[in-house]
N, C-alpha and C positions, 0 to 999 in steps of 0.2 A: 503142856505145848499141844499145838495142833498139827497133827500128822497128814493131813486133809490139805490143807492150806500148804503146807512145807512139800509133800509131793507136786503139788499143783505147781509151785514155784519152779521147781525143779524140772518139770516138763517144760514149760514154759521157755526155760532159758537152755532145754536142749534144743528147741524148736527154734530158739533165736540163732543159736550156734549152727545148726544144721542149715539153715534159711543162708547165713553169711557163708557158710562153706560151698554150697551150692553156686551162691553168686561170684565167689571167687575162683571156683572152676571155670564156668562160663567167662570170666574176664580173662583166664589164663589162656583158655582154648582161642577165644578171639584173637586176642595178642599174638599167639602162634600161629593161627591164620593170617593173620595181618603179615606175618614176617619177620616178627621181634625175635630177638636171641633167647634163650632160654631165662637168665637172670633177668633180662629187663620184663618177661611174661610173669615171673615169679616176684618181679616188686609191684607190678600191677596188680597181680592177684594178691597180695599182701595188703595194698591199699584199698583194694576191693571189701576184703574180708573185714580190715577195720571198721571203713565205711559203712557197711552192711549192720555189722554188729552195733557201733553206736546207735544209728538209727533204730534199730529193732529196742532198743533197750532204753533209749529217750522215750519212744511210743509207748513201750510198754510202764513206763514211770509216770507219763502223762496220763494213762488210762487210769493207772491206781491211784490217783488223787480224787 
């Protein structure tokens, strides 16, 4: 097993999750600034997290081929 590529994979996944978390936090803040209730803002934040992580992983899959 090549531990260098495993470490690179884990770091890349961590960066993707971090990017998605930042996007979700920004979406939460914008929803609250707009005047949305906390459950609505959390829902928008969750959708944004899922969409951003999906796009990151799709892009990484495309680049690895």
